[in-house]
Each structure stands twice: as structure tokens, then as C-alpha cells.
C-alpha positions as CSV (number, residue, x, y, z in Angstrom):
1,X,142.6,122.8,79.1
2,X,142.5,119.3,80.6
3,X,144.0,117.0,77.9
4,X,142.5,113.5,77.9
5,X,144.7,110.5,77.2
6,X,145.8,110.4,73.6
7,X,145.3,107.3,71.5
8,X,148.6,105.5,70.7
9,X,147.8,105.8,67.0
10,X,147.8,109.6,67.2
11,X,151.2,109.5,69.0
12,X,152.7,107.2,66.4
13,X,151.3,109.2,63.5
14,X,152.9,112.4,65.0
15,X,156.2,110.6,65.3
16,X,156.0,109.6,61.6
17,X,155.0,113.0,60.2
18,X,157.1,115.3,62.4
19,X,160.5,115.2,60.7
20,X,163.1,115.8,63.3
21,X,165.3,118.0,61.1
22,X,162.3,120.2,60.4
23,X,161.4,120.5,64.1
24,X,165.0,121.1,65.4
25,X,165.8,123.6,62.6
26,X,163.3,126.0,64.2
27,X,165.6,126.3,67.2
28,X,169.0,125.3,66.0
29,X,171.0,126.3,62.9
30,X,171.9,122.9,61.3
31,X,174.5,122.1,58.7
32,X,174.8,119.0,56.7
33,X,177.8,116.8,57.6
34,X,177.8,113.5,55.8
35,X,174.5,111.8,56.2
36,X,173.7,113.7,59.4
37,X,173.2,117.3,60.5
38,X,175.3,119.2,63.2
39,X,174.8,122.4,65.2
40,X,175.4,124.1,68.5
41,X,173.6,122.3,71.3
42,X,170.6,124.3,72.7
43,X,170.9,122.5,76.1
44,X,174.3,123.7,77.1
45,X,176.9,126.4,76.1
46,X,179.4,125.4,73.5
47,X,181.5,127.0,70.8
48,X,182.2,123.9,68.7
49,X,179.1,122.0,67.5
50,X,178.7,118.6,69.2
51,X,174.9,118.4,68.6
52,X,174.0,115.9,65.8
53,X,170.6,115.1,64.2
54,X,170.1,111.9,62.3
55,X,167.3,112.2,59.7
56,X,167.4,108.4,59.0
57,X,167.1,107.5,62.6
58,X,164.8,110.5,63.5
59,X,167.0,111.0,66.6
60,X,169.2,113.8,68.0
61,X,172.2,113.4,70.3
62,X,174.7,115.7,71.9
63,X,178.2,114.4,72.5
64,X,178.8,117.2,74.9
65,X,176.0,116.9,77.4
66,X,174.5,113.5,76.3
67,X,171.1,115.0,75.6
68,X,169.2,112.8,73.2
69,X,165.8,111.6,71.9
70,X,163.2,112.1,69.2
71,X,161.3,115.2,68.0
72,X,158.7,115.1,70.7
73,X,161.3,114.9,73.5
74,X,163.3,117.7,71.9
75,X,160.4,120.1,72.1
76,X,159.5,118.9,75.6
77,X,163.0,119.4,77.0
78,X,163.6,122.7,75.3
79,X,160.3,124.3,76.2
80,X,159.8,122.5,79.5
81,X,156.4,121.3,78.3
82,X,154.2,118.3,78.9
83,X,154.1,115.3,76.6
84,X,150.5,115.7,75.6
85,X,150.8,119.4,75.0
86,X,153.7,118.8,72.6
87,X,152.0,116.0,70.8
88,X,148.9,118.2,70.3
89,X,151.0,121.1,68.9
90,X,152.8,118.8,66.5
91,X,149.5,117.1,65.5
92,X,148.1,120.5,64.5
93,X,151.2,121.5,62.7
94,X,151.4,118.3,60.7
95,X,147.6,117.9,60.3
96,X,147.4,114.7,62.2
97,X,143.8,113.8,63.3
98,X,143.6,113.6,67.1
99,X,142.1,110.6,68.7
100,X,141.7,109.9,72.4
101,X,141.4,106.6,74.3
102,X,137.9,107.5,75.3
103,X,135.8,108.1,72.1
104,X,133.2,110.1,73.9
105,X,135.9,112.7,74.8
106,X,137.0,113.1,71.2
107,X,134.3,115.6,70.1
108,X,134.8,117.8,73.2
109,X,138.6,117.8,72.7
110,X,138.2,118.8,69.0
111,X,135.8,121.6,70.1
112,X,138.3,122.9,72.7
113,X,141.2,122.7,70.2
114,X,139.1,124.6,67.6
115,X,138.2,127.3,70.2
116,X,141.8,127.7,71.3
117,X,143.0,128.0,67.7
118,X,140.4,130.7,67.0
119,X,141.4,132.5,70.1
120,X,145.1,132.4,69.1
121,X,144.2,133.7,65.7
122,X,142.0,136.6,66.9
123,X,144.6,137.7,69.5
124,X,147.3,137.7,66.9
125,X,145.2,139.8,64.5
126,X,144.4,142.2,67.4
127,X,148.1,142.6,68.2
128,X,148.8,143.5,64.5
129,X,145.9,145.9,64.6
130,X,147.3,147.7,67.7
131,X,150.8,147.8,66.2
132,X,149.5,149.4,63.0
133,X,147.5,151.9,65.0
134,X,150.6,153.0,66.9
135,X,152.1,154.2,63.6
136,X,149.1,156.3,62.6
137,X,148.4,159.9,63.5
138,X,146.1,158.9,66.4
139,X,149.0,156.9,67.9
140,X,151.5,159.7,68.0
141,X,151.0,160.4,71.7
142,X,151.6,156.7,72.4
143,X,154.8,156.5,70.3
144,X,156.0,159.8,71.9
145,X,155.4,158.3,75.4
146,X,157.5,155.2,74.5
147,X,160.4,157.1,73.0
148,X,160.5,160.1,75.3
149,X,159.1,159.0,78.7
150,X,160.3,155.4,78.5
151,X,163.4,156.1,76.3
152,X,162.8,153.0,74.3
153,X,164.4,152.4,70.9
154,X,162.5,151.3,67.8
155,X,164.0,147.7,68.0
156,X,162.7,147.3,71.5
157,X,159.2,148.6,70.5
158,X,159.1,146.0,67.8
159,X,160.7,143.3,69.9
160,X,157.8,143.4,72.4
161,X,155.1,144.2,69.7
162,X,153.9,147.4,71.5
163,X,150.9,149.1,70.1
164,X,148.0,151.5,70.6
165,X,144.3,151.0,71.1
166,X,142.4,153.9,69.5
167,X,140.0,156.0,71.6
168,X,136.8,154.9,69.8
169,X,134.3,152.7,71.6
170,X,134.1,150.1,68.7
171,X,137.2,150.5,66.7
172,X,138.6,147.0,67.2
173,X,135.1,145.5,67.1
174,X,134.4,147.0,63.7
175,X,137.7,145.9,62.2
176,X,137.5,142.3,63.3
177,X,133.8,141.7,63.2
178,X,132.6,143.9,60.3
179,X,135.7,144.0,58.1
180,X,137.3,140.6,58.9
181,X,134.0,138.8,59.5
182,X,135.1,137.1,62.8
183,X,132.4,136.0,65.2
184,X,131.8,138.6,68.0
185,X,131.6,135.7,70.5
186,X,135.2,134.7,69.8
187,X,136.3,138.3,70.5
188,X,134.4,138.3,73.7
189,X,135.9,135.0,74.8
190,X,139.3,136.5,74.0
191,X,138.6,139.3,76.4
192,X,138.7,142.0,73.7
193,X,135.1,143.2,73.7
194,X,132.2,143.3,76.2
195,X,128.5,143.3,75.5
196,X,126.6,146.5,76.2
197,X,124.2,146.4,79.1
198,X,121.6,148.4,77.2
199,X,120.7,148.6,73.5
200,X,122.7,145.5,72.4
201,X,126.0,145.3,70.6
202,X,129.6,145.4,72.0
203,X,132.3,147.9,73.0
204,X,136.1,147.6,73.1
205,X,137.7,146.7,76.4
206,X,140.8,148.7,75.6
207,X,140.4,152.3,74.4
208,X,143.0,155.0,74.2
209,X,145.7,152.9,75.8
210,X,149.2,151.9,75.1
211,X,149.0,148.1,74.3
212,X,151.4,145.5,75.6
213,X,150.9,142.0,74.2
214,X,151.2,139.2,76.9
215,X,152.6,136.0,75.3
216,X,152.9,132.4,76.5
217,X,156.3,130.6,76.7
218,X,156.0,129.8,73.0
219,X,155.6,133.4,72.0
220,X,151.9,133.3,71.2
221,X,149.7,136.3,72.2
222,X,147.3,135.2,74.9
223,X,146.3,138.6,76.4
224,X,147.1,142.3,76.6
225,X,148.0,144.8,79.2
226,X,146.9,148.4,78.5
227,X,148.4,151.5,80.0
228,X,146.4,154.6,80.1
229,X,147.8,157.8,78.4
230,X,145.5,160.0,80.5
231,X,144.4,160.2,84.1
232,X,141.9,157.4,83.6
233,X,141.9,154.7,86.3
234,X,143.1,152.0,86.5
235,X,146.5,153.0,85.2
236,X,147.1,149.5,83.9
237,X,144.3,147.2,82.7
238,X,144.8,143.6,82.0
239,X,142.7,141.2,79.8
240,X,140.2,139.2,81.8
241,X,140.8,135.5,82.5
242,X,140.2,133.4,79.4
243,X,140.6,129.9,78.0
244,X,144.2,130.9,77.2
245,X,145.1,133.4,79.9
246,X,145.3,133.1,83.7
247,X,147.0,136.0,85.3
248,X,148.3,134.0,88.3
249,X,149.9,131.4,86.0
250,X,151.5,133.7,83.5
251,X,154.7,135.8,83.6
252,X,155.3,138.7,81.2
253,X,158.3,138.3,78.9
254,X,159.0,134.7,79.8
255,X,159.1,133.8,76.1
256,X,161.9,136.4,75.7
257,X,163.6,135.6,78.9
258,X,163.7,131.8,79.1
259,X,166.9,131.5,77.1
260,X,168.7,134.1,79.2
261,X,167.4,132.4,82.4
262,X,168.8,129.1,81.3
263,X,172.1,130.6,80.2
264,X,172.6,132.7,83.4
265,X,171.0,130.1,85.6
266,X,169.1,132.9,87.3
267,X,165.7,134.5,86.9
268,X,164.9,138.1,87.9
269,X,161.2,139.0,88.7
270,X,160.1,142.6,88.6
271,X,156.7,144.2,89.2
272,X,155.9,146.0,86.0
273,X,155.8,145.5,82.2
274,X,158.2,148.4,81.6
275,X,160.6,147.3,84.2
276,X,161.0,144.0,82.3
277,X,161.1,145.8,79.0
278,X,163.8,148.2,80.2
279,X,166.0,145.4,81.5
280,X,165.7,143.5,78.2
281,X,166.5,146.7,76.3
282,X,169.6,147.1,78.5
283,X,170.8,143.6,77.6
284,X,169.6,142.0,80.9
285,X,167.6,139.3,79.2
286,X,166.7,137.0,82.2
287,X,163.9,139.3,83.5
288,X,160.2,138.7,83.7
289,X,157.3,140.6,85.3
290,X,154.5,139.4,87.6
291,X,151.7,141.3,85.8
292,X,151.2,143.7,88.7
293,X,149.8,141.0,91.0
294,X,151.3,139.1,94.0
295,X,153.7,136.5,92.7
296,X,152.0,133.1,92.9
297,X,153.4,129.7,93.5
298,X,152.4,128.7,90.0
299,X,154.4,131.6,88.5
300,X,157.4,130.6,90.6
301,X,157.3,127.0,89.5
302,X,156.9,128.1,85.9
303,X,160.0,130.3,85.9
304,X,162.1,127.8,87.9
305,X,161.8,125.3,85.0
306,X,164.5,127.2,83.2
307,X,167.1,127.6,86.0
308,X,169.0,124.5,87.2
309,X,170.1,126.1,90.5
310,X,166.6,127.5,91.1
311,X,168.0,131.0,91.7
312,X,165.2,133.6,91.8
313,X,165.7,137.3,92.5
314,X,162.7,139.5,93.3
315,X,163.4,143.1,92.3
316,X,160.2,144.8,93.6
317,X,160.0,148.6,94.3
318,X,161.6,149.7,97.5
319,X,158.5,151.7,98.6
320,X,155.9,150.4,101.0
321,X,153.8,148.8,98.3
322,X,156.9,147.1,96.8
323,X,158.0,145.9,100.2
324,X,154.5,144.5,100.9
325,X,154.6,142.8,97.5
326,X,157.9,141.2,98.3
327,X,156.6,140.0,101.7
328,X,153.5,138.6,100.0
329,X,155.6,136.8,97.5
330,X,157.9,135.4,100.2
331,X,154.8,134.2,102.1
332,X,153.5,132.5,99.0
333,X,156.8,130.6,98.3
334,X,158.1,130.4,101.8
335,X,157.7,126.6,102.0
336,X,159.9,126.1,98.9
337,X,162.4,128.6,100.2
338,X,162.6,127.1,103.7
339,X,163.2,123.7,102.1
340,X,166.0,125.1,99.9
341,X,164.0,124.3,96.7
342,X,164.5,127.9,95.5
343,X,167.4,130.2,96.1
344,X,165.5,133.3,96.8
345,X,167.1,136.7,96.9
346,X,165.5,140.2,97.3
347,X,166.8,143.3,95.5
348,X,165.7,146.8,96.6
349,X,167.2,149.4,94.3
350,X,168.8,152.6,95.9
351,X,166.5,155.6,96.5
352,X,163.4,153.5,96.1
353,X,163.6,153.3,92.4
354,X,162.2,150.6,90.2
355,X,164.3,148.9,87.5
356,X,163.1,151.2,84.7
357,X,163.9,154.4,86.7
358,X,167.2,153.1,87.8
359,X,168.5,152.4,84.3
360,X,167.8,156.0,83.3
361,X,170.8,157.1,85.3
362,X,172.8,153.9,85.7
363,X,174.5,151.4,83.4
364,X,173.5,147.8,83.0
365,X,176.8,146.9,84.7
366,X,175.6,148.8,87.8
367,X,172.4,146.8,87.8
368,X,174.3,143.6,87.3
369,X,176.5,144.4,90.3
370,X,173.4,144.9,92.5
371,X,172.0,141.6,91.3
372,X,175.2,139.9,92.2
373,X,175.1,141.4,95.7
374,X,171.4,140.9,96.4
375,X,170.8,139.6,99.9
376,X,169.2,136.2,100.5
377,X,165.6,136.5,101.5
378,X,166.3,135.6,105.1
379,X,168.8,138.4,105.4
380,X,166.4,140.8,103.8
381,X,163.6,139.8,106.2
382,X,165.9,140.1,109.2
383,X,166.7,143.7,108.0
384,X,163.0,144.4,107.6
385,X,162.4,143.2,111.2
386,X,165.2,145.4,112.8
387,X,164.6,148.4,110.5
388,X,163.7,151.5,112.5
389,X,163.9,149.6,115.8
390,X,166.0,150.7,118.8
391,X,167.3,147.5,120.3
392,X,168.4,149.4,123.4
393,X,164.7,149.8,124.2
394,X,163.2,146.8,126.0
395,X,160.0,146.9,124.1
396,X,161.7,147.0,120.7
397,X,164.2,144.4,121.7
398,X,161.4,142.0,122.8
399,X,159.3,142.5,119.7
400,X,162.3,142.0,117.4
401,X,163.4,138.9,119.3
402,X,159.9,137.4,119.0
403,X,159.8,138.1,115.2
404,X,163.3,136.6,114.7
405,X,162.4,133.5,116.7
406,X,159.3,133.1,114.5
407,X,161.5,133.3,111.4
408,X,164.2,131.0,112.7
409,X,161.7,128.3,113.8
410,X,160.7,127.7,110.2
411,X,164.2,127.0,108.8
412,X,164.4,123.2,108.2
413,X,168.1,122.8,107.5
414,X,170.0,122.7,110.8
415,X,173.2,124.2,109.4
416,X,171.3,127.1,107.9
417,X,169.3,127.6,111.1
418,X,172.5,127.6,113.2
419,X,174.1,130.1,110.9
420,X,171.2,132.5,111.2
421,X,170.9,131.9,115.0
422,X,174.5,133.2,115.3
423,X,173.8,136.0,112.9
424,X,170.7,137.2,114.8
425,X,172.6,136.8,118.1
426,X,175.3,139.2,116.8
427,X,172.6,141.7,115.9
428,X,170.9,141.5,119.3
429,X,174.3,141.8,121.0
430,X,174.8,145.4,119.7
431,X,178.5,145.0,119.4
432,X,179.0,143.4,122.8
433,X,180.8,140.2,121.8
434,X,180.6,138.8,125.3
435,X,176.8,138.8,125.0
436,X,176.8,136.7,121.8
437,X,176.8,133.3,123.5
438,X,174.0,134.4,125.8
439,X,172.0,135.6,122.8
440,X,172.6,132.3,121.0
441,X,171.4,130.3,123.9
442,X,168.4,132.5,124.4
443,X,167.4,132.1,120.7
444,X,168.0,128.4,120.7
445,X,165.9,128.0,123.9
446,X,163.0,129.7,122.2
447,X,163.2,128.1,118.8
448,X,164.0,124.5,119.8
449,X,161.3,122.0,120.4
450,X,160.7,120.8,124.0
451,X,163.7,118.8,125.2
452,X,163.2,115.1,124.3
453,X,163.2,112.8,127.3
454,X,164.9,109.5,127.0
455,X,162.9,106.5,125.7
456,X,163.7,102.8,125.5
457,X,165.2,101.8,122.1
458,X,162.9,99.5,120.2
459,X,164.6,97.7,117.3
460,X,167.2,94.9,117.0
461,X,170.2,96.8,118.2
462,X,168.0,99.3,120.0
463,X,165.9,96.8,121.9
464,X,168.5,96.5,124.7
465,X,166.1,95.6,127.4
466,X,162.5,95.1,128.4
467,X,160.2,96.6,130.9
468,X,158.3,99.9,131.3
469,X,160.0,102.8,129.6
470,X,160.4,106.2,131.0
471,X,157.4,108.4,130.3
472,X,158.2,111.8,128.9
473,X,156.6,114.7,130.7
474,X,155.0,117.3,128.4
475,X,155.7,120.1,130.9
476,X,159.4,119.2,131.2
477,X,160.7,122.6,130.0
478,X,158.2,124.6,132.1
479,X,159.1,122.6,135.2
480,X,162.8,123.2,134.6
481,X,162.3,126.9,134.2
482,X,160.2,127.0,137.4
483,X,162.8,125.0,139.3
484,X,165.7,127.2,138.2
485,X,163.8,130.4,138.9
486,X,162.9,129.1,142.4
487,X,166.5,128.2,143.1
488,X,167.7,131.7,142.1
489,X,164.9,133.4,144.0
490,X,165.8,131.5,147.2
491,X,169.5,132.3,146.7
492,X,168.7,136.0,146.3
493,X,166.1,136.3,149.2
494,X,167.4,133.6,151.7
495,X,171.0,134.4,152.5
496,X,171.2,131.4,154.9
497,X,170.6,129.1,151.9
498,X,173.3,130.5,149.7
499,X,176.1,128.3,150.9
500,X,174.0,125.1,150.6
501,X,172.9,126.0,147.1
502,X,176.5,126.7,146.0
503,X,177.7,123.5,147.5
504,X,175.0,121.4,145.8
505,X,175.7,122.9,142.4
506,X,179.4,122.5,142.8
507,X,179.2,118.9,144.1
508,X,176.9,117.8,141.3
509,X,178.7,119.9,138.7
510,X,175.4,121.4,137.6
511,X,174.8,124.5,135.4
512,X,171.6,126.5,134.7
513,X,170.2,125.3,131.4
514,X,168.2,128.4,130.5
515,X,170.4,131.2,129.1
516,X,168.9,134.1,131.2
517,X,169.2,132.1,134.4
518,X,172.8,131.2,133.5
519,X,173.6,134.8,132.8
520,X,172.2,135.9,136.2
521,X,174.2,133.2,138.0
522,X,177.4,134.4,136.2
523,X,176.8,137.9,137.5
524,X,176.2,136.6,141.0
525,X,179.5,134.7,140.9
526,X,181.3,137.8,139.8
527,X,179.9,139.9,142.7
528,X,180.2,137.1,145.3
529,X,183.6,135.8,144.5
530,X,186.3,137.7,146.3
531,X,189.2,136.5,144.1
532,X,187.4,135.3,141.0
533,X,187.1,131.7,142.2
534,X,183.7,130.4,143.0
535,X,184.8,128.6,146.2
536,X,185.8,131.9,148.0
537,X,182.3,133.5,148.4
538,X,181.8,136.6,150.4
539,X,178.0,136.6,150.1
540,X,177.5,140.4,150.2
541,X,174.3,141.5,152.0
542,X,173.4,144.0,149.3
543,X,173.5,141.4,146.5
544,X,170.1,142.3,145.0
545,X,170.9,146.0,144.9
546,X,174.3,145.4,143.3
547,X,172.8,143.1,140.7
548,X,170.1,145.6,139.8
549,X,172.8,148.3,139.4
550,X,174.9,146.0,137.2
551,X,171.9,145.0,135.1
552,X,171.2,148.6,134.1
553,X,173.5,148.1,131.1
554,X,171.7,144.8,130.2
555,X,168.1,146.0,129.7
556,X,166.9,143.0,127.7
557,X,168.1,140.5,130.3
558,X,166.5,142.6,133.0
559,X,163.1,141.9,131.4
560,X,163.6,138.2,131.7
561,X,164.8,138.0,135.3
562,X,163.6,141.2,137.0
563,X,160.7,139.2,138.6
564,X,163.3,137.2,140.6
565,X,164.3,140.3,142.6
566,X,160.8,140.6,144.1
567,X,158.7,138.3,146.3
568,X,154.9,138.2,146.2
569,X,152.5,136.2,148.3
570,X,152.7,133.2,146.0
571,X,156.5,133.3,145.9
572,X,156.6,133.6,149.7
573,X,154.6,130.3,150.0
574,X,156.9,128.6,147.6
575,X,160.1,129.4,149.5
576,X,158.7,128.8,153.0
577,X,160.0,125.2,152.9
578,X,163.3,126.1,151.3
579,X,165.2,122.9,152.0
580,X,162.6,120.8,150.2
581,X,162.2,123.3,147.4
582,X,166.0,123.4,146.9
583,X,166.1,119.6,146.8
584,X,163.3,119.6,144.1
585,X,165.0,122.3,142.0
586,X,168.4,120.6,142.2
587,X,166.8,117.3,141.3
588,X,165.1,118.8,138.3
589,X,168.4,120.3,137.0
590,X,170.2,117.1,137.7
591,X,167.7,115.2,135.6
592,X,168.4,117.4,132.6
593,X,172.2,116.8,132.9
594,X,171.6,113.0,133.3
595,X,169.3,113.0,130.2
596,X,172.0,114.6,128.1
597,X,174.6,112.1,129.2
598,X,172.1,109.2,128.7
599,X,171.4,110.3,125.1
600,X,175.1,110.9,124.4
601,X,176.1,107.3,125.4
602,X,173.0,105.8,123.8
603,X,173.9,107.5,120.5
604,X,177.5,106.3,120.7
605,X,176.3,102.7,121.5
606,X,173.9,102.7,118.5
607,X,176.7,103.9,116.2
608,X,179.2,101.3,117.3
609,X,179.6,98.0,115.4
610,X,179.5,95.2,118.1
611,X,181.5,92.8,115.9
612,X,184.3,95.3,115.0
613,X,184.6,96.9,118.4
614,X,183.0,94.6,121.0
615,X,184.7,96.2,124.0
616,X,183.7,99.7,123.1
617,X,180.2,98.5,122.3
618,X,179.9,96.9,125.8
619,X,181.4,100.0,127.5
620,X,178.8,102.3,125.9
621,X,176.0,99.9,126.8
622,X,177.1,99.9,130.4
623,X,177.4,103.7,130.5
624,X,174.0,104.5,129.2
625,X,172.4,101.8,131.2
626,X,174.0,103.3,134.4
627,X,172.6,106.7,133.4
628,X,169.2,105.1,132.9
629,X,169.2,103.8,136.5
630,X,170.2,107.2,137.8
631,X,167.4,108.8,135.8
632,X,164.8,106.5,137.2
633,X,166.0,107.2,140.7
634,X,166.3,111.0,140.3
635,X,163.0,111.1,138.4
636,X,161.1,109.5,141.3
637,X,162.6,112.1,143.7
638,X,161.8,115.0,141.2
639,X,158.2,113.8,140.7
640,X,157.5,113.6,144.4
641,X,159.1,116.9,145.1
642,X,157.3,118.8,142.3
643,X,154.0,117.2,143.1
644,X,154.1,117.8,146.8
645,X,155.9,121.1,146.9
646,X,155.4,123.1,143.7
């Protein structure tokens, strides 16, 4: 219900009539001490009472956590509810006439409030009817199911208000409409009966089903879930959407779990009603259920109100359906998780069991230990990606790498991303520690945005000069990859150019930027170097054959560089003018190194205080300006070469 702006007179009248001792006493045991009242604070854990309520001032205050305010704020903070919602509730309780700032909305508001009150009343009466029916002879199979199949004790059955809907077509309808004289239209709006398509009249929505009341966070019945006791489909039937009930915005047992969630600073979300009920019966009172639907963003935000650290554990079934449900839930709340706004963990119980089944043969302590060790959602997703994959097979390796890269790209926090890059690199290395740096570079190359080219600083300290700035090229990375690949192909297929290429790289102190190219160059050096030093090359004539043999143990890298061992018609044209192509490739690699140095000195200069360290400030300025001049020169050379030759 959209609540219009309330008139200040209504708010003031509520403050006057809602006695704070009366309101707080519903939630806290208060004892008189002098002219005030004291009790244990509901906002934090304490053993000695530091929570005080002043009836004369109509205020509360906690000397332990400094929480304080009036009756309205108390209910808002404790129930995580909106101001208008709390004022309306207190107005109804203390019989305060509700006025809005817009007089024309007043009548519609009163109509909606009246309808909601009637719906709450009829649903409460229905819940009592179902509970009564459970204890009758016709409800014996339902009570036996609860006690034998679900192993629930009497106190749990009563705690959750479980009941039974008789098998007749009009049992509830006759009781509420004919006996209690309630309007049939209200029952229909509450989702309890439906009109017959032929012949007029109504029939009960729930028949011969075990009834599970669904309550809002304040404990009021707003809907029902009905489980069949036969082979009838669907197995579970929920109330339709109503004025009070929206399946995607409601969590089962949240009214029972909100205290436990706040106390443990953690929420557990399970799939089914009986999973949540079983956990509460076992003393695990921070569990809620998602009503058998995909967990929505609204449901997540609702439950996160009660946990300060925003820790959420999804305990869905470990079968295919449960895994799909977990993945859908992750997709729904991925944005929050990537930003760190929710600490999301995934718990799959052993042997594919759900929480209810698991507790039949295990203790609550066993379950608590599994909760404590539940993996973070990213770890869980990584395990799902590599599950049943053979990373020694090139196809599986490539597919897994692509999925991991897609996952890593979305991690906003750089520290978190770097951690998982290393973690994924270890997985992809298959125990070969020497491959981990290569895997890290390979992943970073794929997940990083295109390398930023240098630009002229533009503000006070950054505005170091004038003139036309260097224009970034959108194809920078592809040109670099092309250039490095050309250089390596020339080295492999043109033995007469090997010495010149080696000399150029050594003289300019250049390295290959792309990890797979760097890895191939390292293998070339190992084969070509007679004594392990790069300056003593032997340039073996069978270099390509030896490299191919050596790469048999590195199947994944072979897929990235195998094309370099072959020359087609296009490659042949590219390497016909090898001196010019070598010059272009070297220039392109040189540009990358210059850009790195340029950005390094520029960052140092920007971070230096010119008044505190004038000499260092001037030194960094000269350094990055010198690199800029080199960049302009080498870029002109690179642009000409790429345009004319490649």
C-alpha cells in the first residue's frame, strides 16, 4: 500500500497517545527503578540492564549502545520499518483518526486501511480454523505426517501454527461466510476461496493439505502454504498475490528469525518451509525460507536489515535444481555481492541432502560447523566452473579459463580481484608452481581493460604544459599482440634475423608484454642458450621442432602460440620485408615500456608536494617530460611502420 503523507496533527496525536512504557513493554521486560524503568537493551547483547525508559519524558536511552528516541523511533529501529508504517500501526492501536496532507486522499486511505484490517482478521481466523482441524479426526494423517515423517515436536507445531485444511470443497467457506457472517469478497481478496466458473458460489483454494501460515515480520498471518498429503500436484501450493502478500517480497519465518539474525549477525536462507522449521526446531533460529521461488533482490534487502555485517548464507539443495536455484539467486544479487554490500556464502550439504534431511542424522553442532566453513560465493562458483572438467584437455582448459575470466572481470575491488586471480592461476597450473606467474599474467591480460595511453594532465598541478596531447589508439592492445606475434614468427622462420632481434631486445631492455608470448620466448632462450646466458646463443636449426616437443607438456599454451609455428600466404607477405617489420614490432614494444615509465614518473610527480620537496618535484617533472618526448618520437615511427607495413 502506498502511504500518502500524513498530517502533522496525526503524528502529534500518536506521540501523545502512544505511551512509551506501554509500547516498549511489548518487547522488553521493564522494572521500575525510581521514577524511570530499566531493562535489558534490545539493540545489543548485555547481561546487566543499561536500557532506561522515562515515562515523564516519553523517551528511551541505552547507556551501553547510546540508542535513544521516542516510541515511534523505538518501533522503527526494532522492526526496521518505515516512519509512516509505524505511525499508522500506532494510530490504529490507540484509535487516532488518520489525516493526510491531501484531503482527497483521506477517504481512499481509510478504505485501504479498512480492507487491510479485514484481511488480517480473516487470515487470523483461517489460521485458527486450520489449527483446530489438525486436532480433529480428519486431521490425523496430517498430524502423523508432522510427527513421524518430519519428526516435529508439539512445541514446534504450535510455534509455527501448523494446521490442516479439510478435504471438502467448501469447508472453510461455510465456516467463515455462513457461520461467522464474513463477506465472501474478503475471503476471495485474501486468497482463501475462488468463484466457481459455473453455477455460482465459491470453493476453497486449500483442500486436504497440511497448512503452513506465512507471516509478516510483525508476526501477522498474510498468506498460507499448503503441502499435499496425497499425490496431488503441485506438492506445495501458495496463496495468490494479495493486498498483504507478495511472494517475491516475503520470507518465511522471518518473524521468528529476525532476533536470531541480529544476535548472530548472520542470516541463513533455505529453499523449503520444512527446512526452516527443522532448523528452528534444532535451535538454529536465524533461518528463513524463500517460499520455493528464486531468491529476489527485495527478499535479500529485507533480510539484510537485521544483520550488521550483511552476512548471508544460501543453503539450497545440492541437486541440480538446488544448484540452479543458487545460481539464479547469485545472478539476482550479484551486483550487491560484487560491490561487497553483502557477504554471500553458499552451503551445499553432504550427499545432496537438504537441511531437514541432514538434521535427521546429524546434530545442530554439525550443521553449525558447516555454516562456519561455508565457502564464499566466488569460491563456490569457481568450484562449479571446474567441476567435472579435465584441465589437461585443451578444450576444457579454454572453456574454464573463459568462464573464470568472465567471473573475475566483474569483481570491483582490486584487492579481491587480485586474490582470486592468483587463486584461479593456481587451479589452472595443476600443481606446476612455475606456471603460476604465467597463468596470472594470462588472466590479467584477459580481464584488464585496454592499456591506457598517456594523456596530458589537465588541472592546476596536472596542467604542466600546453599543446596537442597524445591521442590514444583504440587498437593499442591488438597492435601490440600483432607486433609481438610477428617478431616471434620472424625469429622462428627467419634464422638470419635471430641475432638482430636478440640484439635489439637486449639493447633496448625490452620484454614481451603478453604472457603467452613471454612464455614462448623463455622457452626459446632455454633451448638457444648454450650455458644458460642469453648472450651465448647457439641458434639451433631445429628450433621449431624442439619447441613443439617441449610444448607437449604445456597443452594450454600450445593453443595460444601454435599458429606461430606455421606460415600461410598472409604470414609470408608480412615477413617478406623483415627488417622493416622487425623495426615496427620493436617500436611497438618499446612504446609500451615507455608508456609504463611515463605513467610511473607522472604519478610520482603528481603525488609530490612542490613546496616540501622542490628538488624531487622538479626531478620527476623532467623525467616524465623526457619520456613524453621519447613517446612522441617512437609513436611517429610506430604509426608509419604499422600503417605502411602491417
